[in-house]
C-alpha positions as CSV (number, residue, x, y, z in Angstrom):
1,M,0.1,0.1,0.0
2,S,1.4,3.7,-0.6
3,V,1.8,6.3,1.6
4,S,-1.3,8.1,-0.1
5,L,-3.8,5.0,0.5
6,I,-2.8,4.9,3.9
7,V,-3.2,8.5,4.7
8,G,-6.6,8.1,3.2
9,I,-7.6,5.4,5.5
10,F,-7.2,7.4,8.4
11,E,-8.9,10.6,7.0
12,Q,-12.1,8.5,6.0
13,G,-11.8,6.7,9.6
14,F,-11.7,9.7,11.1
15,I,-14.5,11.5,9.4
16,F,-16.6,8.5,9.8
17,A,-16.0,7.9,13.3
18,L,-18.1,11.2,13.8
19,M,-21.0,9.2,12.3
20,A,-19.9,6.2,14.1
21,L,-20.2,8.2,17.5
22,G,-23.8,8.9,17.4
23,V,-24.6,5.5,16.0
24,Y,-22.9,4.1,19.4
25,I,-25.6,6.5,21.3
26,T,-28.4,4.8,19.5
27,Y,-27.3,1.5,19.0
28,R,-25.3,0.7,22.4
29,I,-26.7,2.9,24.8
30,L,-30.8,4.0,23.9
31,D,-30.8,0.3,22.1
32,F,-32.8,1.9,19.5
33,P,-32.3,1.3,15.6
34,D,-32.5,4.6,14.2
35,L,-32.5,4.4,10.1
36,S,-32.8,8.2,10.1
37,V,-28.8,8.6,10.3
38,D,-29.1,7.4,6.6
39,G,-31.2,10.9,5.9
40,T,-29.3,13.3,8.5
41,F,-25.8,11.9,7.2
42,P,-26.5,13.9,3.6
43,L,-28.4,16.3,5.5
44,G,-25.2,17.7,6.8
45,A,-23.5,17.7,3.6
46,A,-26.4,19.5,1.8
47,I,-26.4,22.1,4.1
48,T,-22.5,22.5,3.7
49,A,-22.3,22.2,0.3
50,A,-25.2,25.0,-0.3
51,L,-24.2,27.4,2.0
52,I,-20.6,27.5,0.9
53,T,-21.6,28.3,-2.6
54,R,-23.6,31.0,-0.7
55,G,-20.2,32.3,0.8
56,M,-21.2,31.2,4.2
57,D,-17.8,30.6,6.4
58,P,-16.8,26.8,6.0
59,W,-16.4,26.3,9.8
60,L,-20.1,28.0,10.6
61,T,-21.5,25.6,8.0
62,L,-20.5,22.6,10.3
63,L,-22.0,24.2,12.9
64,V,-25.3,24.7,10.9
65,A,-25.2,21.3,9.7
66,T,-24.9,19.8,13.4
67,L,-28.0,21.7,14.6
68,A,-29.8,20.9,11.6
69,G,-29.1,17.2,12.3
70,A,-29.9,17.7,16.1
71,A,-33.3,19.0,14.8
72,A,-33.8,15.9,12.6
73,G,-33.2,13.8,15.6
74,V,-35.6,15.5,17.4
75,V,-38.3,15.0,15.1
76,T,-37.4,11.3,14.6
77,G,-37.9,11.4,18.8
78,L,-41.1,13.1,18.7
79,I,-42.6,10.8,16.2
80,H,-41.6,8.0,18.5
81,V,-42.5,9.2,21.8
82,K,-45.3,11.6,21.0
83,I,-47.1,9.9,18.3
84,G,-46.2,6.7,19.7
85,V,-44.6,5.0,16.0
86,K,-42.3,2.4,16.6
87,D,-39.1,3.2,16.9
88,L,-37.7,1.3,13.6
89,L,-40.4,3.2,11.8
90,S,-39.9,6.5,13.1
91,G,-36.3,6.5,11.7
92,I,-37.5,5.5,8.4
93,I,-39.9,7.8,8.0
94,T,-37.4,10.9,8.9
95,M,-35.1,9.4,6.7
96,T,-37.6,9.3,3.9
97,G,-38.8,12.7,4.5
98,L,-34.9,13.7,4.6
99,Y,-34.4,12.7,0.8
100,S,-36.7,15.4,-0.5
101,V,-35.3,17.9,2.0
102,N,-31.7,17.2,1.0
103,L,-32.5,17.9,-2.5
104,M,-34.4,21.1,-1.9
105,I,-31.4,22.1,0.0
106,A,-28.7,21.5,-2.2
107,G,-30.9,22.2,-5.2
108,S,-29.8,19.2,-7.5
109,P,-28.4,15.7,-7.0
110,N,-24.8,16.9,-7.2
111,L,-23.5,19.9,-5.8
112,P,-19.8,20.6,-6.5
113,I,-17.6,23.0,-4.2
114,F,-14.3,22.9,-5.5
115,N,-13.6,26.3,-6.3
116,Y,-14.5,27.3,-2.7
117,D,-12.5,27.1,0.3
118,N,-13.1,24.6,3.3
119,I,-12.2,23.5,6.5
120,F,-9.0,21.5,5.2
121,T,-7.8,24.8,3.4
122,S,-8.6,27.6,5.0
123,G,-8.3,28.3,8.9
124,L,-6.6,25.8,11.2
125,G,-6.5,23.4,8.2
126,G,-4.5,25.9,6.1
127,V,-2.0,26.2,8.8
128,L,-1.9,22.3,9.5
129,E,-1.3,21.9,6.1
130,G,1.4,24.4,6.0
131,I,3.0,22.9,9.2
132,V,3.0,19.2,7.8
133,P,2.4,19.2,3.7
134,G,0.1,16.5,2.4
135,F,-1.2,15.5,6.2
136,G,-2.9,18.9,7.0
137,T,-6.5,17.1,6.0
138,V,-5.6,14.2,8.3
139,L,-4.5,15.9,11.1
140,L,-7.4,18.0,11.2
141,A,-9.9,15.0,11.0
142,L,-8.2,13.4,13.6
143,L,-8.5,16.5,15.9
144,L,-12.4,16.9,15.4
145,A,-12.8,13.1,15.7
146,V,-10.7,13.5,19.5
147,A,-12.7,16.6,20.2
148,C,-15.9,14.9,19.8
149,K,-14.7,11.9,21.4
150,Y,-14.0,13.7,25.0
151,L,-16.7,16.0,24.6
152,M,-18.7,12.8,24.4
153,D,-17.2,11.3,27.4
154,W,-17.5,14.5,29.2
155,Y,-21.4,14.2,28.4
156,L,-22.1,10.6,29.5
157,G,-20.5,11.6,32.8
158,T,-22.8,14.3,33.5
159,K,-26.6,13.8,35.5
160,S,-28.4,14.0,31.8
161,G,-25.4,11.6,30.5
162,L,-26.4,9.2,33.0
163,L,-30.1,9.5,32.5
164,L,-29.4,8.6,28.9
165,R,-27.3,5.3,29.7
166,A,-30.1,4.4,32.2
167,V,-32.7,4.4,29.6
168,G,-30.9,2.0,27.9
169,D,-30.2,-0.5,30.8
170,N,-33.0,0.3,33.2
171,K,-36.3,2.5,32.0
172,L,-38.0,1.6,35.3
173,F,-34.9,3.4,37.2
174,V,-35.4,6.8,35.4
175,T,-39.4,6.5,35.7
176,Y,-38.5,6.1,39.7
177,L,-36.2,9.4,39.6
178,G,-39.4,11.3,38.4
179,R,-37.5,11.7,34.9
180,D,-38.9,11.9,31.6
181,E,-38.0,8.6,29.8
182,G,-39.4,9.8,26.3
183,F,-37.5,13.3,26.5
184,V,-34.2,11.8,27.4
185,K,-34.6,9.4,24.3
186,I,-35.4,12.4,22.3
187,V,-31.8,14.2,23.6
188,G,-29.9,11.1,22.6
189,L,-31.4,11.3,19.2
190,A,-30.4,14.6,18.8
191,I,-27.0,14.1,19.8
192,A,-26.5,11.2,17.4
193,N,-27.9,12.9,14.7
194,A,-26.0,15.8,15.4
195,L,-22.9,13.8,15.0
196,A,-23.8,12.2,11.9
197,A,-24.8,15.5,10.0
198,L,-21.4,16.5,11.0
199,S,-20.0,13.9,9.7
200,G,-21.5,14.5,6.5
201,A,-20.5,18.1,6.5
202,V,-16.8,17.1,7.1
203,L,-16.9,14.6,4.5
204,C,-18.7,16.8,1.9
205,Q,-15.7,19.3,2.5
206,Q,-13.3,16.6,2.4
207,Q,-14.5,15.2,-1.1
208,R,-15.5,19.0,-1.8
209,V,-19.0,17.6,-3.3
210,F,-22.4,17.0,-1.8
211,D,-24.0,13.7,-3.6
212,I,-27.2,12.8,-2.7
213,S,-26.9,9.2,-2.5
214,S,-23.9,9.7,-0.1
215,G,-26.3,8.5,3.0
216,T,-27.2,5.2,1.3
217,G,-26.0,2.4,3.8
218,T,-24.6,5.0,6.5
219,I,-26.4,3.3,9.4
220,V,-24.8,-0.3,8.0
221,M,-21.2,1.4,8.2
222,G,-21.8,2.8,11.5
223,L,-23.0,-0.3,13.0
224,A,-20.0,-2.1,11.7
225,M,-17.6,0.2,13.0
226,V,-19.3,0.2,16.7
227,I,-19.2,-3.5,16.7
228,I,-15.9,-3.8,15.2
229,G,-14.3,-1.6,18.1
230,T,-16.4,-2.3,21.0
231,N,-16.1,-6.4,20.2
232,L,-12.3,-6.5,19.3
233,F,-11.2,-4.1,22.3
234,R,-14.3,-4.8,25.3
235,R,-11.7,-6.7,27.4
236,S,-9.2,-3.6,26.9
237,R,-9.5,-0.6,29.4
238,L,-10.3,1.9,26.5
239,R,-13.1,3.8,26.7
240,P,-16.2,2.8,24.7
241,T,-15.7,6.0,22.4
242,A,-12.1,4.9,22.0
243,M,-13.2,1.6,20.4
244,V,-15.5,2.9,18.2
245,L,-12.8,5.5,16.8
246,I,-10.5,2.5,16.7
247,G,-13.5,0.5,15.0
248,A,-14.0,3.2,12.2
249,I,-10.1,2.9,11.2
250,L,-10.2,-0.8,11.2
251,Y,-13.3,-0.7,9.0
252,R,-12.2,1.5,6.3
253,A,-8.9,-0.4,6.4
254,V,-10.8,-3.4,5.2
255,I,-12.7,-1.6,2.4
256,A,-9.2,0.1,1.3
257,I,-7.7,-3.4,1.3
258,V,-10.8,-4.7,-0.7
259,L,-10.6,-1.9,-3.4
260,F,-6.5,-2.2,-3.4
261,L,-7.3,-5.8,-4.5
262,G,-9.1,-5.1,-7.3
263,I,-12.8,-5.6,-6.5
264,N,-15.4,-3.9,-8.6
265,P,-16.6,-0.8,-6.6
266,N,-20.2,-1.4,-7.7
267,F,-20.0,-4.4,-5.4
268,M,-18.7,-2.2,-2.4
269,K,-22.4,-2.2,-0.6
270,L,-22.6,-6.3,-0.7
271,V,-19.0,-5.9,0.4
272,M,-20.2,-4.0,3.5
273,A,-23.4,-5.9,4.2
274,L,-21.2,-9.0,4.2
275,L,-19.0,-7.7,6.4
276,L,-21.5,-6.5,8.9
277,L,-23.3,-10.0,8.8
278,L,-19.9,-11.6,9.4
279,I,-19.1,-9.4,12.3
280,L,-22.8,-10.1,13.8
281,A,-22.4,-13.9,13.3
282,Y,-19.3,-14.0,14.9
283,T,-20.6,-12.0,18.2
284,H,-23.4,-13.9,18.3
285,R,-21.1,-17.1,18.2
286,K,-19.1,-15.6,20.5
287,K,-21.7,-15.1,23.1
288,G,-23.2,-18.5,22.8
289,G,-20.4,-20.2,23.7
290,A,-19.5,-18.2,26.3
291,R,-23.1,-18.8,27.9
292,R,-22.3,-22.6,27.5
293,A,-18.8,-22.3,29.0
């Protein structure tokens, strides 16, 4: 493998790790199969591309995209909590609606931003690229991923974060504390989708283009990253958020190796699905063996 390919693995890994941290909240903490991630990921990209082409500072677009993702997560939560729609269906409804919303925001299925500055060419990104030519993008992606990881660690240690974890582990405990379980779920979904939208926004600036199909299979990718990291390193002293970051890197490495071996890119979604299936089968078998022991 060339150096550029290895650097690309880490770039993509750190960027997608932001989304995987959000999936960790819904999948591991809330036990909520949130498919709206497939819509909020490209939502962040659509908002970023649309605002950059209108002259907004690329860093500010990340903030707007993150807030929009949080709003979409709130919608999913309200559909589930207030209307009583099942968790899986509520995510599907939001994801389906966001497809049209993303098209309206971007104005077309593809919106290139090649001729505009982005976070990797201006501000801190430009400084890093000047200091370490060729590695500025990966360093900035690393800083963003680590910053989100530590913010999430901090939040999960707060009273609100502890309630969020309690909802997934023991709903009755939250009720006994006099807290609204539904509200806590909505907060968790907002944070998870905010991270997914942020990831999409950063990827859009890294690739310099918005593509309406960029969200297809995002939840499968995120689940694979979470499952790889939390299963491979569950006996270590690493925090779960660190496991997710490493899982994202390993997942992107597998994908890069598959492409390096000459597999047709048209088969990548199939490869992603099979990889997730293998991971789940291995995990299930390992748990079954542990119970028998």
